[in-house]
VOFI-653555 format. One record per atom (N, C-alpha, C, O, CB): residue number from 1; atom name; residue in three letters; x, y, z. Coordinates in nm, 4 decimals, padded with zeros to 6 digits, always signed. Last residue first. Glycine has a CB too. Example, Ala and Ser with C-alpha at 12.3 -4.5 7.8 and 13.67 -1.06 7.14 Angstrom:
   pos   site   code         px         py         pz
     2      N    Ser   +01.2850   -00.2250   +00.7080
     2     CA    Ser   +01.3670   -00.1060   +00.7140
     2      C    Ser   +01.2900   +00.0030   +00.7870
     2      O    Ser   +01.3409   +00.1138   +00.8039
     2     CB    Ser   +01.4084   -00.0598   +00.5725
     1      N    Ala   +01.3190   -00.5690   +00.7800
     1     CA    Ala   +01.2300   -00.4500   +00.7800
     1      C    Ala   +01.3200   -00.3300   +00.7800
     1      O    Ala   +01.4236   -00.3319   +00.8465
     1     CB    Ala   +01.1308   -00.4473   +00.9046
//
This chain:
   pos   site   code         px         py         pz
    80      N    Arg   +23.1861   -14.9339   -04.3142
    80     CA    Arg   +23.3331   -14.9278   -04.2973
    80      C    Arg   +23.3803   -14.7916   -04.2644
    80      O    Arg   +23.5003   -14.7704   -04.2472
    80     CB    Arg   +23.4033   -14.9745   -04.4204
    79      N    Ala   +22.9229   -14.9233   -04.3790
    79     CA    Ala   +22.9566   -14.9345   -04.2371
    79      C    Ala   +23.1056   -14.9239   -04.2104
    79      O    Ala   +23.1470   -14.9067   -04.0958
    79     CB    Ala   +22.9057   -15.0645   -04.1827
    78      N    Ala   +22.9175   -14.9291   -04.6539
    78     CA    Ala   +22.8807   -14.8045   -04.5870
    78      C    Ala   +22.9197   -14.8055   -04.4397
    78      O    Ala   +22.9465   -14.7002   -04.3819
    78     CB    Ala   +22.7314   -14.7800   -04.6006
    77      N    Arg   +22.9774   -15.1998   -04.6957
    77     CA    Arg   +23.0713   -15.0958   -04.7398
    77      C    Arg   +23.0439   -14.9644   -04.6679
    77      O    Arg   +23.1371   -14.8959   -04.6256
    77     CB    Arg   +23.0622   -15.0755   -04.8922
    76      N    Ala   +22.7476   -15.3221   -04.5950
    76     CA    Ala   +22.8769   -15.3490   -04.5323
    76      C    Ala   +22.9787   -15.2431   -04.5710
    76      O    Ala   +23.0585   -15.2009   -04.4874
    76     CB    Ala   +22.9280   -15.4879   -04.5714
    75      N    Thr   +22.5593   -15.2255   -04.7786
    75     CA    Thr   +22.5459   -15.1937   -04.6363
    75      C    Thr   +22.6785   -15.2129   -04.5649
    75      O    Thr   +22.7178   -15.1295   -04.4834
    75     CB    Thr   +22.4375   -15.2809   -04.5711
    74      N    Arg   +22.6561   -15.3460   -05.0122
    74     CA    Arg   +22.6493   -15.1994   -05.0016
    74      C    Arg   +22.6376   -15.1543   -04.8567
    74      O    Arg   +22.6995   -15.0556   -04.8170
    74     CB    Arg   +22.5307   -15.1454   -05.0822
    73      N    Ala   +22.6246   -15.6155   -04.9474
    73     CA    Ala   +22.7568   -15.5625   -04.9752
    73      C    Ala   +22.7580   -15.4103   -04.9640
    73      O    Ala   +22.8532   -15.3531   -04.9108
    73     CB    Ala   +22.8031   -15.6058   -05.1139
    72      N    Ala   +22.3455   -15.6334   -04.9216
    72     CA    Ala   +22.4304   -15.6618   -04.8063
    72      C    Ala   +22.5704   -15.6047   -04.8257
    72      O    Ala   +22.6291   -15.5515   -04.7315
    72     CB    Ala   +22.4381   -15.8124   -04.7817
    71      N    Ala   +22.2705   -15.5741   -05.1867
    71     CA    Ala   +22.2258   -15.4881   -05.0769
    71      C    Ala   +22.3133   -15.5088   -04.9533
    71      O    Ala   +22.3512   -15.4120   -04.8874
    71     CB    Ala   +22.0778   -15.5162   -05.0428
    70      N    Val   +22.3869   -15.7933   -05.3192
    70     CA    Val   +22.4318   -15.6563   -05.3497
    70      C    Val   +22.3922   -15.5612   -05.2373
    70      O    Val   +22.4720   -15.4767   -05.1970
    70     CB    Val   +22.3721   -15.6076   -05.4844
    69      N    Phe   +22.2333   -16.0037   -05.2049
    69     CA    Phe   +22.3790   -16.0008   -05.1920
    69      C    Phe   +22.4326   -15.8593   -05.2144
    69      O    Phe   +22.5148   -15.8113   -05.1364
    69     CB    Phe   +22.4438   -16.0987   -05.2919
    68      N    Ala   +21.9781   -15.9423   -05.2917
    68     CA    Ala   +22.0056   -15.9451   -05.1477
    68      C    Ala   +22.1559   -15.9370   -05.1221
    68      O    Ala   +22.1999   -15.8707   -05.0282
    68     CB    Ala   +21.9472   -16.0732   -05.0836
    67      N    Arg   +22.0167   -15.9726   -05.5702
    67     CA    Arg   +21.9789   -15.8421   -05.5141
    67      C    Arg   +22.0072   -15.8354   -05.3650
    67      O    Arg   +22.0557   -15.7333   -05.3162
    67     CB    Arg   +21.8309   -15.8137   -05.5397
    66      N    Ala   +22.0743   -16.2481   -05.5824
    66     CA    Ala   +22.1729   -16.1495   -05.6260
    66      C    Ala   +22.1419   -16.0116   -05.5686
    66      O    Ala   +22.2324   -15.9417   -05.5232
    66     CB    Ala   +22.1778   -16.1430   -05.7788
    65      N    Val   +21.8300   -16.3534   -05.4965
    65     CA    Val   +21.9507   -16.3817   -05.4190
    65      C    Val   +22.0590   -16.2796   -05.4545
    65      O    Val   +22.1282   -16.2300   -05.3656
    65     CB    Val   +22.0009   -16.5268   -05.4454
    64      N    Asp   +21.6678   -16.2626   -05.7071
    64     CA    Asp   +21.6413   -16.2179   -05.5700
    64      C    Asp   +21.7622   -16.2412   -05.4793
    64      O    Asp   +21.7930   -16.1574   -05.3945
    64     CB    Asp   +21.5187   -16.2904   -05.5133
    63      N    Leu   +21.7791   -16.3975   -05.9298
    63     CA    Leu   +21.7846   -16.2529   -05.9226
    63      C    Leu   +21.7599   -16.2017   -05.7805
    63      O    Leu   +21.8252   -16.1065   -05.7378
    63     CB    Leu   +21.6836   -16.1929   -06.0178
    62      N    Asp   +21.9756   -16.6736   -05.9424
    62     CA    Asp   +21.8515   -16.6260   -05.8823
    62      C    Asp   +21.8621   -16.4753   -05.8600
    62      O    Asp   +21.9444   -16.4299   -05.7804
    62     CB    Asp   +21.8220   -16.7003   -05.7484
    61      N    Ala   +22.1014   -16.9342   -06.1497
    61     CA    Ala   +22.1113   -16.7973   -06.0998
    61      C    Ala   +21.9748   -16.7508   -06.0503
    61      O    Ala   +21.8717   -16.7841   -06.1086
    61     CB    Ala   +22.1647   -16.7021   -06.2098
    60      N    Thr   +22.0876   -17.2712   -06.0317
    60     CA    Thr   +22.0538   -17.1717   -06.1325
    60      C    Thr   +22.0650   -17.0327   -06.0700
    60      O    Thr   +22.0406   -17.0161   -05.9505
    60     CB    Thr   +21.9107   -17.1961   -06.1897
    59      N    Leu   +22.1903   -17.6077   -05.9904
    59     CA    Leu   +22.1940   -17.4689   -05.9451
    59      C    Leu   +22.1620   -17.3772   -06.0611
    59      O    Leu   +22.2035   -17.4013   -06.1745
    59     CB    Leu   +22.3313   -17.4338   -05.8845
    58      N    Trp   +21.9696   -17.8945   -05.9976
    58     CA    Trp   +22.0857   -17.8187   -06.0420
    58      C    Trp   +22.0781   -17.6791   -05.9841
    58      O    Trp   +21.9736   -17.6366   -05.9348
    58     CB    Trp   +22.0941   -17.8139   -06.1962
    57      N    Ser   +21.8590   -18.2377   -05.9321
    57     CA    Ser   +21.8440   -18.0923   -05.9310
    57      C    Ser   +21.9735   -18.0270   -05.9789
    57      O    Ser   +22.0745   -18.0946   -05.9985
    57     CB    Ser   +21.8063   -18.0416   -05.7890
    56      N    Gly   +21.8057   -18.5351   -06.1404
    56     CA    Gly   +21.8491   -18.4586   -06.0240
    56      C    Gly   +21.8243   -18.3094   -06.0368
    56      O    Gly   +21.7752   -18.2614   -06.1390
    56     CB    Gly   +21.9940   -18.4823   -05.9997
    55      N    Gly   +21.7627   -18.7000   -06.3547
    55     CA    Gly   +21.6466   -18.6610   -06.2756
    55      C    Gly   +21.6798   -18.5770   -06.1532
    55      O    Gly   +21.5923   -18.5502   -06.0709
    55     CB    Gly   +21.5736   -18.7824   -06.2324
    54      N    Asp   +21.9712   -18.7430   -06.5203
    54     CA    Asp   +21.9581   -18.8361   -06.4091
    54      C    Asp   +21.8414   -18.8005   -06.3170
    54      O    Asp   +21.8231   -18.8636   -06.2129
    54     CB    Asp   +22.0868   -18.8396   -06.3298
    53      N    Ser   +21.9464   -18.5369   -06.7029
    53     CA    Ser   +21.9369   -18.6742   -06.7530
    53      C    Ser   +21.9203   -18.7760   -06.6407
    53      O    Ser   +21.8627   -18.8828   -06.6615
    53     CB    Ser   +22.0601   -18.7082   -06.8346
    52      N    Thr   +21.7299   -18.2931   -06.5522
    52     CA    Thr   +21.8608   -18.3405   -06.5941
    52      C    Thr   +21.8459   -18.4854   -06.6361
    52      O    Thr   +21.7443   -18.5489   -06.6081
    52     CB    Thr   +21.9670   -18.3247   -06.4804
    51      N    Gly   +21.4767   -18.0466   -06.6332
    51     CA    Gly   +21.5322   -18.1629   -06.5658
    51      C    Gly   +21.6709   -18.1953   -06.6153
    51      O    Gly   +21.7223   -18.1330   -06.7081
    51     CB    Gly   +21.4425   -18.2819   -06.5843
    50      N    Gly   +21.2694   -17.9222   -06.8536
    50     CA    Gly   +21.2982   -17.9087   -06.7116
    50      C    Gly   +21.3487   -18.0354   -06.6489
    50      O    Gly   +21.2698   -18.1235   -06.6147
    50     CB    Gly   +21.1775   -17.8639   -06.6396
    49      N    Leu   +21.1735   -17.8830   -07.1043
    49     CA    Leu   +21.3177   -17.9023   -07.0911
    49      C    Leu   +21.3603   -17.8959   -06.9446
    49      O    Leu   +21.4764   -17.8668   -06.9154
    49     CB    Leu   +21.3937   -17.7969   -07.1730
    48      N    Pro   +20.8921   -17.8707   -07.0593
    48     CA    Pro   +20.9470   -17.9494   -07.1691
    48      C    Pro   +21.0970   -17.9743   -07.1591
    48      O    Pro   +21.1433   -18.0797   -07.2026
    48     CB    Pro   +20.9176   -17.8814   -07.2978
    47      N    Ala   +20.7579   -17.9209   -06.7355
    47     CA    Ala   +20.8325   -17.8319   -06.8251
    47      C    Ala   +20.8994   -17.9148   -06.9338
    47      O    Ala   +20.9579   -18.0190   -06.9041
    47     CB    Ala   +20.9383   -17.7489   -06.7466
    46      N    Gly   +20.6470   -18.1021   -06.5630
    46     CA    Gly   +20.5595   -18.0398   -06.6607
    46      C    Gly   +20.6316   -17.9502   -06.7594
    46      O    Gly   +20.5718   -17.9075   -06.8582
    46     CB    Gly   +20.4556   -17.9615   -06.5909
    45      N    Ala   +20.8449   -18.1787   -06.3847
    45     CA    Ala   +20.7988   -18.2780   -06.4828
    45      C    Ala   +20.7112   -18.2164   -06.5904
    45      O    Ala   +20.7011   -18.2722   -06.6997
    45     CB    Ala   +20.7225   -18.3890   -06.4129
    44      N    Asp   +21.1109   -18.0103   -06.2973
    44     CA    Asp   +20.9681   -17.9842   -06.3137
    44      C    Asp   +20.9182   -18.0766   -06.4248
    44      O    Asp   +20.9459   -18.0550   -06.5428
    44     CB    Asp   +20.9396   -17.8316   -06.3475
    43      N    Pro   +21.3717   -18.0557   -06.0573
    43     CA    Pro   +21.3102   -18.0864   -06.1871
    43      C    Pro   +21.1604   -18.0580   -06.1857
    43      O    Pro   +21.0927   -18.0792   -06.0851
    43     CB    Pro   +21.3351   -18.2330   -06.2248
    42      N    Glu   +21.4766   -17.7716   -05.8632
    42     CA    Glu   +21.4304   -17.9102   -05.8703
    42      C    Glu   +21.3658   -17.9343   -06.0069
    42      O    Glu   +21.3106   -17.8414   -06.0658
    42     CB    Glu   +21.3297   -17.9418   -05.7549
    41      N    Gln   +21.7495   -17.5739   -05.8172
    41     CA    Gln   +21.6290   -17.5912   -05.8992
    41      C    Gln   +21.5951   -17.7394   -05.9041
    41      O    Gln   +21.6770   -17.8217   -05.9450
    41     CB    Gln   +21.6492   -17.5335   -06.0439
    40      N    Arg   +21.8963   -17.3816   -05.5696
    40     CA    Arg   +21.8808   -17.5164   -05.6241
    40      C    Arg   +21.7463   -17.5253   -05.6958
    40      O    Arg   +21.6427   -17.4884   -05.6406
    40     CB    Arg   +21.8912   -17.6245   -05.5115
    39      N    Arg   +22.0330   -17.0638   -05.6611
    39     CA    Arg   +21.9442   -17.1471   -05.5798
    39      C    Arg   +21.9339   -17.2829   -05.6476
    39      O    Arg   +21.9596   -17.2967   -05.7672
    39     CB    Arg   +21.8019   -17.0812   -05.5623
    38      N    Ser   +22.2913   -16.8110   -05.6451
    38     CA    Ser   +22.2114   -16.9161   -05.7080
    38      C    Ser   +22.1201   -16.9847   -05.6074
    38      O    Ser   +22.1303   -16.9651   -05.4863
    38     CB    Ser   +22.3022   -17.0190   -05.7743
    37      N    Ala   +22.5203   -16.6479   -05.6275
    37     CA    Ala   +22.3841   -16.5922   -05.6276
    37      C    Ala   +22.2876   -16.6897   -05.6943
    37      O    Ala   +22.2135   -16.6549   -05.7863
    37     CB    Ala   +22.3806   -16.4550   -05.7004
    36      N    Ser   +22.7833   -16.7102   -05.6064
    36     CA    Ser   +22.7150   -16.7605   -05.7249
    36      C    Ser   +22.5749   -16.7015   -05.7380
    36      O    Ser   +22.5164   -16.7042   -05.8463
    36     CB    Ser   +22.7074   -16.9125   -05.7205
    35      N    Ala   +23.0146   -16.4553   -05.5079
    35     CA    Ala   +22.9055   -16.5480   -05.4785
    35      C    Ala   +22.8391   -16.5914   -05.6075
    35      O    Ala   +22.8387   -16.5178   -05.7062
    35     CB    Ala   +22.8023   -16.4837   -05.3837
    34      N    His   +23.2822   -16.2969   -05.3558
    34     CA    His   +23.2313   -16.3589   -05.4777
    34      C    His   +23.1222   -16.4562   -05.4372
    34      O    His   +23.1381   -16.5314   -05.3410
    34     CB    His   +23.3452   -16.4310   -05.5583
    33      N    Val   +23.4148   -15.9902   -05.2253
    33     CA    Val   +23.3470   -16.1185   -05.2092
    33      C    Val   +23.2970   -16.1668   -05.3448
    33      O    Val   +23.2730   -16.0876   -05.4360
    33     CB    Val   +23.2296   -16.1069   -05.1085
    32      N    Ala   +23.6859   -15.7980   -05.0897
    32     CA    Ala   +23.5937   -15.8319   -05.1977
    32      C    Ala   +23.5317   -15.9684   -05.1693
    32      O    Ala   +23.5893   -16.0509   -05.0984
    32     CB    Ala   +23.6665   -15.8316   -05.3354
    31      N    Asp   +23.8377   -15.7542   -04.8583
    31     CA    Asp   +23.8137   -15.6442   -04.9522
    31      C    Asp   +23.7052   -15.6715   -05.0546
    31      O    Asp   +23.6395   -15.5787   -05.1017
    31     CB    Asp   +23.9393   -15.6119   -05.0235
    30      N    Val   +23.8046   -15.8336   -04.5200
    30     CA    Val   +23.8040   -15.8857   -04.6567
    30      C    Val   +23.7619   -15.7732   -04.7513
    30      O    Val   +23.6622   -15.7050   -04.7270
    30     CB    Val   +23.7081   -16.0095   -04.6701
    29      N    Gly   +23.7889   -15.7569   -04.2561
    29     CA    Gly   +23.8842   -15.6888   -04.3428
    29      C    Gly   +23.8922   -15.7410   -04.4839
    29      O    Gly   +23.9779   -15.6977   -04.5609
    29     CB    Gly   +24.0165   -15.6963   -04.2836
    28      N    Ala   +23.5937   -15.8471   -04.0954
    28     CA    Ala   +23.7226   -15.9150   -04.0817
    28      C    Ala   +23.8291   -15.8537   -04.1719
    28      O    Ala   +23.9458   -15.8926   -04.1660
    28     CB    Ala   +23.7074   -16.0630   -04.1134
    27      N    Ala   +23.3811   -15.7029   -04.1895
    27     CA    Ala   +23.4338   -15.6674   -04.0578
    27      C    Ala   +23.5701   -15.7318   -04.0333
    27      O    Ala   +23.6524   -15.6777   -03.9593
    27     CB    Ala   +23.3355   -15.7095   -03.9483
    26      N    Ala   +23.3338   -15.8466   -04.4245
    26     CA    Ala   +23.3808   -15.7078   -04.4327
    26      C    Ala   +23.4429   -15.6645   -04.3004
    26      O    Ala   +23.5458   -15.5971   -04.2992
    26     CB    Ala   +23.2649   -15.6132   -04.4704
    25      N    Leu   +23.2399   -16.0847   -04.3106
    25     CA    Leu   +23.3608   -16.0853   -04.3929
    25      C    Leu   +23.4198   -15.9450   -04.4044
    25      O    Leu   +23.5413   -15.9270   -04.3950
    25     CB    Leu   +23.3301   -16.1412   -04.5325
    24      N    Asp   +23.0078   -15.9942   -04.1850
    24     CA    Asp   +23.1160   -16.0525   -04.1052
    24      C    Asp   +23.2471   -16.0547   -04.1824
    24      O    Asp   +23.3534   -16.0293   -04.1257
    24     CB    Asp   +23.0793   -16.1940   -04.0613
    23      N    Ala   +22.8584   -15.9094   -04.4103
    23     CA    Ala   +22.8958   -15.8134   -04.3053
    23      C    Ala   +23.0115   -15.8671   -04.2214
    23      O    Ala   +23.1040   -15.7924   -04.1897
    23     CB    Ala   +22.7748   -15.7823   -04.2148
    22      N    Val   +22.8210   -16.1529   -04.5583
    22     CA    Val   +22.8973   -16.0402   -04.6132
    22      C    Val   +22.9443   -15.9451   -04.5039
    22      O    Val   +23.0603   -15.9039   -04.5051
    22     CB    Val   +22.8130   -15.9641   -04.7150
    21      N    Thr   +22.6533   -16.3518   -04.4744
    21     CA    Thr   +22.7912   -16.3550   -04.4255
    21      C    Thr   +22.8755   -16.2367   -04.4709
    21      O    Thr   +22.9895   -16.2216   -04.4269
    21     CB    Thr   +22.8568   -16.4814   -04.4698
    20      N    Gly   +22.4030   -16.3200   -04.5926
    20     CA    Gly   +22.4115   -16.3214   -04.4471
    20      C    Gly   +22.5525   -16.3222   -04.3914
    20      O    Gly   +22.5712   -16.2961   -04.2725
    20     CB    Gly   +22.3399   -16.4385   -04.3957
    19      N    Ala   +22.4473   -16.3529   -04.8598
    19     CA    Ala   +22.4132   -16.2184   -04.8133
    19      C    Ala   +22.4266   -16.2099   -04.6611
    19      O    Ala   +22.4583   -16.1038   -04.6074
    19     CB    Ala   +22.2695   -16.1804   -04.8569
    18      N    Thr   +22.7297   -16.5810   -04.8597
    18     CA    Thr   +22.5886   -16.5473   -04.8774
    18      C    Thr   +22.5655   -16.4040   -04.8326
    18      O    Thr   +22.6539   -16.3413   -04.7743
    18     CB    Thr   +22.4974   -16.6448   -04.7983
    17      N    Val   +22.9833   -16.7951   -04.9653
    17     CA    Val   +22.9487   -16.6584   -04.9263
    17      C    Val   +22.8017   -16.6341   -04.9581
    17      O    Val   +22.7550   -16.6626   -05.0683
    17     CB    Val   +23.0393   -16.5541   -04.9992
    16      N    Gly   +23.0636   -17.0393   -05.0596
    16     CA    Gly   +22.9738   -17.0373   -04.9444
    16      C    Gly   +22.9373   -16.8987   -04.8963
    16      O    Gly   +22.8669   -16.8851   -04.7962
    16     CB    Gly   +23.0351   -17.1119   -04.8330
    15      N    Gly   +23.3102   -16.9064   -05.2124
    15     CA    Gly   +23.2779   -17.0416   -05.1684
    15      C    Gly   +23.1934   -17.0393   -05.0435
    15      O    Gly   +23.2466   -17.0375   -04.9325
    15     CB    Gly   +23.4043   -17.1214   -05.1440
    14      N    Gly   +23.5260   -16.6324   -05.1233
    14     CA    Gly   +23.4334   -16.7021   -05.2116
    14      C    Gly   +23.4076   -16.8414   -05.1596
    14      O    Gly   +23.4782   -16.8884   -05.0704
    14     CB    Gly   +23.4875   -16.7077   -05.3546
    13      N    Ala   +23.6867   -16.3225   -05.0724
    13     CA    Ala   +23.6268   -16.4430   -05.0150
    13      C    Ala   +23.5294   -16.5027   -05.1163
    13      O    Ala   +23.4591   -16.4299   -05.1864
    13     CB    Ala   +23.5542   -16.4111   -04.8800
    12      N    Met   +23.9831   -16.1721   -05.1615
    12     CA    Met   +23.8455   -16.1974   -05.2041
    12      C    Met   +23.7984   -16.3293   -05.1439
    12      O    Met   +23.8613   -16.4336   -05.1618
    12     CB    Met   +23.8345   -16.2004   -05.3596
    11      N    Ile   +24.2069   -15.9235   -05.0861
    11     CA    Ile   +24.1600   -16.0546   -05.0436
    11      C    Ile   +24.0134   -16.0682   -05.0819
    11      O    Ile   +23.9296   -15.9876   -05.0413
    11     CB    Ile   +24.1800   -16.0750   -04.8904
    10      N    Gln   +24.4563   -15.7665   -05.2625
    10     CA    Gln   +24.3135   -15.7648   -05.2340
    10      C    Gln   +24.2716   -15.9075   -05.2010
    10      O    Gln   +24.2972   -16.0004   -05.2776
    10     CB    Gln   +24.2311   -15.7073   -05.3547
     9      N    Leu   +24.7736   -15.6883   -05.1168
     9     CA    Leu   +24.6892   -15.7700   -05.2033
     9      C    Leu   +24.5439   -15.7502   -05.1662
     9      O    Leu   +24.5120   -15.7205   -05.0511
     9     CB    Leu   +24.7275   -15.9186   -05.1935
     8      N    Arg   +24.8797   -15.5155   -04.9343
     8     CA    Arg   +24.9504   -15.5303   -05.0627
     8      C    Arg   +24.8680   -15.6065   -05.1650
     8      O    Arg   +24.8888   -15.5921   -05.2854
     8     CB    Arg   +25.0832   -15.6012   -05.0419
     7      N    Gly   +24.7636   -15.5127   -04.6875
     7     CA    Gly   +24.7202   -15.4111   -04.7829
     7      C    Gly   +24.7878   -15.4207   -04.9184
     7      O    Gly   +24.7571   -15.3426   -05.0085
     7     CB    Gly   +24.7446   -15.2762   -04.7262
     6      N    Gly   +24.8665   -15.7406   -04.5583
     6     CA    Gly   +24.9125   -15.6069   -04.5221
     6      C    Gly   +24.8747   -15.4983   -04.6200
     6      O    Gly   +24.9478   -15.4003   -04.6340
     6     CB    Gly   +25.0583   -15.6078   -04.5071
     5      N    Ala   +24.8476   -16.0113   -04.5758
     5     CA    Ala   +24.8522   -15.9350   -04.7011
     5      C    Ala   +24.8973   -15.7922   -04.6757
     5      O    Ala   +24.9593   -15.7299   -04.7619
     5     CB    Ala   +24.7149   -15.9353   -04.7697
     4      N    Ala   +24.8214   -16.0852   -04.3097
     4     CA    Ala   +24.9428   -16.1224   -04.3816
     4      C    Ala   +24.9580   -16.0432   -04.5110
     4      O    Ala   +25.0699   -16.0114   -04.5512
     4     CB    Ala   +24.9422   -16.2716   -04.4118
     3      N    Glu   +24.5612   -15.9928   -04.2548
     3     CA    Glu   +24.6771   -15.9336   -04.1876
     3      C    Glu   +24.8065   -15.9630   -04.2627
     3      O    Glu   +24.8914   -15.8751   -04.2773
     3     CB    Glu   +24.6874   -15.9853   -04.0444
     2      N    Val   +24.4152   -16.1639   -04.4212
     2     CA    Val   +24.4054   -16.0190   -04.4390
     2      C    Val   +24.5264   -15.9505   -04.3759
     2      O    Val   +24.5866   -15.8615   -04.4358
     2     CB    Val   +24.2741   -15.9647   -04.3770
     1      N    Met   +24.4800   -16.4080   -04.3105
     1     CA    Met   +24.5193   -16.3808   -04.4460
     1      C    Met   +24.5175   -16.2300   -04.4721
     1      O    Met   +24.6072   -16.1761   -04.5369
     1     CB    Met   +24.4277   -16.4542   -04.5436
//
């Protein structure tokens, strides 16, 4: 896809992108990445609003995951 775009379009990778895959994506020529920077949250029976109606888990934003993602992206950019 990067080759087909020939620099005319910005290619953004998303869906399953993690801090651990940013360097490989950058090396492949991907210009931009998108990530949810989230983690799975399990229900907490002790929390007044902690849970879902079916008792399942959900995704929530995670600052540590976001920081790791940004650090990986900056490292990948510097290596270009």
